[in-house]
N, C-alpha and C positions, 0 to 999 in steps of 0.2 A: 871711870870718872873723867878722863880728860876729854871725851865727846861729849858729856853732859855739861862741862864747863863751855865746851864749845858753843853747845845749842844756847846757852844762856845768852852769848854774845851774837847770836843768830836768830833773833825773834821771828823773823819771817818763816823760819822753817817751823817753828811750832805752830804758828797760825796756818801754813800750809796742811800740815798733817791734820788739824782739827778740821780742815775745809774738807777734807777726803775721808775723814775715820769711819763714816757711815757708809761708805761705798764699798761695796762687794769687790773683794781682791785687792783692796787697797795696800793692805800690807805686804803682798807679794810685790805689787808695782813700785812701791816706796823702796822696798829691799833692793830690787833690781836696780833702780836709779842709784841709790848709795854704792852699790857694788862697782857699778859702771864708772863713776865719778872716782872714787876710791881707787880702783884700778888705774885711772888716767892721773891720779895725784903724785907728785914727787914725794921722796922721803930724804930724810936727812941722815947722813952716816951717824950711828951712834944716838941718833934721837927717834928715828921714825917719822912720823908725821908731826910737824911741828903745831902748836896751837892755832896760828894763822891760817895754815893750811887746813886744818879741821874746821875752822870758821868759814874759809872759803868754800869748802866742799859742802858746807849744810846751806850756805847762800845760794850756791848754784842748785841744789837739790831742790830749794823751795821753789825756785823760778820753773824747773822742770816739774815738779809735782802740780803745780798751778797750771802749766800748760798742757799737761795730760788729764787734767780732772774731765770727768765726763761731761760732754756740752749739755747734756739734760739736766743733770744736776747743777749747772751753773744757771741755766735757764729758770730752774724751778726756785733758784734763791733770788734772782732777779725779780720774779713776780710778786 
């Protein structure tokens, strides 16, 4: 539930997911991005990931998802 609450505070993440949802292999790429970012995130003793950390992870993930979107898909959207 904490990650869902964080997603509400990081609307760019939802938009980034929607932009790649129809791409083949998108779920695997998004999962890889999230695993990498969570692995880099710091935890707090007795708390784990703070809500601010979760929001930050999702915001950075949104940027990475957008950067890694397939160029052909972006060109089709622009046309």
